[in-house]
Every structure is written in C-alpha cells, then in structure tokens.
N, C-alpha and C positions, 0 to 999 in steps of 0.2 A: 557375038555374044550371043548365048543359048539360054534361051527362058524357059525357067521350070513352072511350073503350074503352083499353086498354094498345097493342092494335096497330097503333091509328089515331094514337095520339100519338108513339108508333115512327116510322111512316112519317111524320109531318109531321116529327119530329125530322131524320130521315135528307134529306127533300127541304131542307129549312134549309141543312142543314150540307153538302150537294152545291151548294147557289145560292152559298153563301158561299165556299167553297173553290176551286170550280171554276176563275171568272175568275182567282183568284190563282196557281192551277197553270197555268193556260194564259200568264200574264204572264210567270211565270219562266221556262217552256219555250221561248217564243218570244225571251225576252232572251238566254237561254244559247245558243241555235243563231243567234243573230245576234250574239255578238261572236266567232264562228268564221268566219275568211275564205273567204268563197265561191268554191269554185273553178269554171272553167267545165268542163260534161258532158263536153268534148273532153279532159281530163285525168284522168275519172276512172279511165284505164289508168294515170297515173302514180300515183296514189292506191294503186292496187293495187299494183303496183310496188314501192314505197316502204315499203308492209306488209310484202313476200315479201322484200326484200333491204335495208333500209335500217332500217326499225322496229324490229327486234328491239335495234340497239345504240343508235339516237338517238329519242329522245323526241318526237313532234308529235303535241299534240293532236287537228289538224285531221286526221289519218290514225288516230287513236286506236291511234298507238304507244307502249308504254310504257318502249321503250329500255332496259331492265335490261341488255345484252348478255347473252353466252350463258353461262349456268350450265353448261354440259355443255360440252365440244369440241363444234365443229358445222363445219361448213363453210364459217359465217359469222365466225369468230374468236371468241375468248375474253373480250375486254373489250370492253364499252360505252363507247360514244361520247357525246359534248357534247349536251345536250339543246337542241333546234330550239324550244323552247316558246316562247322570248322573244326568240329570233333572228331576224334580217330579212334572207333570204339570195338572191341572186341566182342566176340560174339557171347563170350563167358559173362565180360562186364553186362551185356544187354539182357541176357536169360537172367543173372541175379537182381537186374532193377526191376524187369519185370516179375517176378516171383516174389522181390522183398517187399517189404512194409514202406511203401514211398506213398505219397498223397496220389489217390486216384487208380494207382496200380492196384491195389488190393480187389477192385471190381474188376479192372481191365480183366486181369487173370483168370477172374471165374468164367472170362467169354470167351476164353481161347483152350484149345485142348494145348497139352502138353506138346505135340509135334508141332503143331501153329505156332507154340513162342520157340522153338528150337528151329522152326524154317525162317520166321521174322528177325530172330537175333542173327542167324547164319547171313541174311540179308543185310542187316545191316553193319556187319563187318566188312561186308562185300563192297558196301556203297559207300564207307568212310574210309576207304584203306589208305585213300591218298590224300586226306586231310592233314590240316596241319598241328592240328594241338592234342597230347594224348590226353584221353579220357580218363576221369577218377571217378572213384563212388567216394561217398561219406567214409566209408568201413574202410576204405585204406588207408584212412590214416592212422587205424590202429594195427598195422601189420608192423 
C-alpha cells in the first residue's frame, strides 16, 4: 500500500477538478459569446454611442446596456424605453425613432450629430439582426 501525504492528495484533487471543470466552463463561455450577434469592428463607435445615448433607457444585451431609464432627472429624460433584447430593428427604424417625436428622443437627437445617429442606427441593426421579433414603429400602422 502506498501512503500519500495530505498535501499531495489535495494537489491531485485540485488537478482533477481543474481538468474536469475547465472544459465545461470553456464550453459555456464560448456558447454564450456565440449567441450574441457579432457586429463588425467598424461599428464599435456605434456601440459606444448606443451605451452613451440609448442604453440608459433601452436594454440591449449586445451593447451591455440594461435600459432601466433614468431614475434621476437627466438630459436624457426620465422614463425607460422598450427593451431591444428580442427585437430585430432595421437601421431605418432606428434612425426614424431617434429623429422622430418620441418621448426623450427630441432631447437626445440634439446631443448627437447626424453621422453619429447614422452610426448608432447601423450598429443597432447589426446587433439585433438575429433577434426573434421584427420591430415596428407606431407610424407603421398607417402604411
């Protein structure tokens, strides 16, 4: 019978645990990252703009924005907006929503340039392209 000291037994246990858990953890991490839409690097500025101007009110998991609205009065408005976590939104819809007369957007659009609005709109389209439900604007009912 071989006698193994306690430190050696602990080392063996830790090595086995790491060998068994690491592949499972890697699989979960890679699965999670593959479920989010991959946006082109050229739209990274749009993601940053989304987080700055839109993500305070509109949730979007791809942008890591929770969208709870502004609890305190701020330059972005007081109310949260709809979550985009399941909505497929075109760049055109996003642009119309930003420059349209929607609660809070009239202030936001004055804080962004036209090129920033275009960039964030293209980012939203790319980030939501694989989402489940097609978004619509209230004005779509009049088509």
